[in-house]
Structure formats: C-alpha cells, structure tokens
N, C-alpha and C positions, 0 to 999 in steps of 0.2 A: 408682078410681085403680088403674092397673096400673104399679106402682112398681119401678124398679131402683135399688138402693142400691149404690154403688161405694165400696170401702173399708169394707165392712160389719162388719169385725172390730174396728174402733176404738170408742172410747167413744160418740161421736155416731152413728156408723154402726149399731152394735148397738142403740142406743135407737130409731133410726129404723125398723129392721126390726121391733122389738117393738111400737112404737106404731102403725105402719101396719097390722100384723096385727090388733092389738086393735081398730082402727077398721074392720076388715073389708075392707081393701084386698088385692089380689093383689100379692105381693112376690117379687121376684127379687133375687139378690145376686151381687156380684163381690168376691172377696177374694184377695189374694196370700198371706194368712197361714193360713187354715183354712176348712173347710166351715162354713156357718152353719146351725145346727140349725133344722129346720122349714121351710126355704125352699129352692127350687132355686138352687144356688150354682155359679158358675164359679170354680174355683180357678186364678187366672191373674194375671200382672203386666202392667199396661198398658205399663210401661217396657220389658219384655223380650219380650213376645209380643202386641203390639197386634192383629195380624191374627187370632189365635185369638179375641180378644174380638169382633171384627167378625163372624167366622163364627158365633159363638154368638148374637150379637144379631139376626142376619138371620132367625132362625126363632123369635124371641120376640115376643109381643104386648105391647109396652110403650108407655105414653103419658106417663110422667113419670120423670125421672132426677134423683137427687141424688148428686153426686159429693163424697165426703168425704176423698179422699186428702190427706195433709199431714204435715208434720214441723215441730217447733219446736226440739227438742233431741235429742241422742243421748248415748250413754254417754261419749263423749269431749268433746263440745262443748255449750255453752249459748249462747243468743243473745248477741252481742257488745255490750257496754256502751259500748265506745269503739273508735275507728278502729284503734288499735294491736292489737286482738284479731281484726281481720278476717282471714279465711282463705279462699283461693280454693276449696279443696276443699269446705269447709263450705257456701259459697255454691252450688257446683254441686249438692250434695245437696239443698239447699233448693229450688233451681230445678227439679230433677228431680221431686220429690214434690209441691211446691206449685204448680207451673205445667205442666210438660211432661206429666205423667200426665193432667191434666184435658184438655189440648189433644189428646192422643192419643185420649182417649175421645170427644171431639166429632168428631174425624176419622173414627173407626170408626162412630159413629152416622150420620154423613153418608153413608158408603159402604154401610152395611148396611140402612138403613131408607128407606122410600118418602117422598119429599117431600110426598106428598099427605096423609099422616096429620097429626094434630095432636100435637105433641110439646112438652113443657115440660122444661127442663133448668136445674137449679141447681148451681153449683159453689161449694163452701165457700171463701170468702176470709176477710178480716179487716179490721176498721177500721184497724188499724195499717198496712195496705197503701195507705191513702189519703195521697197527697202533701199535699193541703190540710189534712188533720187532724193531720199530724206536727208536734207542738210540743215534744217532749222528746228526739227523736233516739234513737240506740241501735238495737239489734236489726237490724243492717244486713242480714244475709242474709235473715232472715224478711220484713222490710218490702219489700226489693227483689223477692223472689220473689212475694209477694202482689200487689205493684204490677204485675209482669209478667203475672200471671194476669189481673188486671183489664183490662189492655190486650188480652190475648188474647181475653177474652170480648167486649170491645167490637168487635174486628176481626171475630170470628165472627158477632156479631149483625148487623153491617152487611152482610156477605156473605149471610147467610141471609135477610135482608129482601128480597133480590133473588131468591134461588134456592129458598128454603123459607119463604115468607111465613106458613105455618101453624105454624112452629116459633118458640118463644121460649126465649132463653137469658140467664141473668143470674148474677152473682156474689152471694153472700149472706154476711153477717156474722152468725154465730149467737149472738154474745155470749160472754163468758168462761164456759166450761162446765167443770164439775167432772170432768175426765177426766185420764188419765195425761199427755196432751199439755201441759196447763196446770198440773198439780199443783205443780211446783217454784216457781210464780210467783204463787200465790194466797193465801199465808199472811197478807198484810196487806190483802187485798181485802175491802171491806165485804160482809157476807152478802147484801145486796140487789143486789150486782153479780156474784155467782157463781151460776150457774144449774145445776140438775141436768141430766144428759143427757136425761132424760125430758121436762123442760120445753122444752129447746132443740129436741128432736125434734118435739114438738107444734107449736111455732112454725114450724119449717122446713117441716113438712107443710102448714101453713096458707098460708105464703108460696108454696110450689110450686103448691098448688091454685089460688091466686088469680092466678098469673102470666099476664100478657097481653102482646100484641105491644108495647104502649107501654113495658113494663118491660125489653124486650130490650136488652142491652148495659149495663144499670145495675148498680151495687153497691147491694144492698138490705140494709137493717137487718133484724133479726129480726122487727120489727113490720110489715115490708113497705114502709116509707118509703125513699126514695132517699138514699144517702149520697154525698158528694162524692168523686170520684176524686182 
C-alpha cells in the first residue's frame, strides 16, 4: 500500500501513520498543523491552499488515501444539545472541516492523478451523520456536516463511476476513538465502545485495503459493513 494520510497530526491520523509504517506500507502525510516525523509531509491546509496540495500530489505515487480532517468541538463551542444553542458560525466551522476539506481533497486528487491508476479513498465520517440512525437528536452542526459529507461522497462516487471506474471512494465510521476530539464525551461510555487510536487505525487500514468498486459511495462501518445514510 502506498498510503496518503490527510489530517495526519490528529489522534486517528497519527495512529494511521504509525500503524501503516509498522505494517511496512509506504506512507505520505498532509497536515496543516506540523511536520510528521519519519514520513514525507506536506504542511498545508486544504481549505486555504488546495492547489498546492494538487501540485504536490501530481508527483507522488499513491494508491490509497485516508482523509481524517474533522472537528467536533472547540474552545468556545461544544455540540449543541438543543435548537436554542444552534449557531450559524459554528455550523460553518463544522461544514468547512467535516465536509469541504474532504471535497477539496477529492477535487485535487481528480485533477492531479491519472484516471488509469487504481485508487482507493476513505473519508472519515460518523454514524451520527446517518439520517436513518438519528434517534436522539442534538449535535446539530456535527450531524449536519457529516450528513453533507456523506452526500458529497455519494455524488463523487457516481461521477467517478463514469470518469474513473478504477477509483473507489467511501465514507467510513471509525467508531468512538479515544482522542482529543471525543475526549469530552466519553466519560460515561462503556469500555467496550471506546477504541484506542491504534485499534481504529488497524481497522481503517483493513477497510481501505478491502475497498472495491461496489463499496463506492457507501458509508462503511469500521468492520467494513455498510451503514444506512
């Protein structure tokens, strides 16, 4: 596997880099935060400079991409529990990092890489972005941004089935992982439902490795099964 990890400085991203290297894969990284030790890293933001990402991709030999960009909370805001807490600026931040960054990456992959190669792409989504699975409400901006990502992935998969039939793209739910992103919300979670970053990374690598044309456009669980949008 010649793997590109996007958002490689985060909890799952860092674990993906380490696990992939330990399995003997060739690894590249993109991070807006810092250089990633031990791997060739592009220090850039997909939101601010997508074209520089495309230029960098055009001369790299990559066959698998896992995109980990995302946000759930920040220093000022936490996921909204009720409609009265909804805030347009917070929604915009969620949409930018949870959806737009992934779509810019797919756009740059399309422009930079030959349609003749075989390419597998996973974008990290979340089960809470499933409209059918939403039974308790809340978390307006996060749910909406992940649902938007799922729709974007579906759109791209349909287009690529015509223009790049050798490419597969899917969204993936990694499960609740013990990272800074989920830390404020895991205190009451049973131990068997909170996964280490290393475990989630191994599962995501397996899902990416097994990705095939029939999976394109789907939201996949960490075990590779399809989840309802």
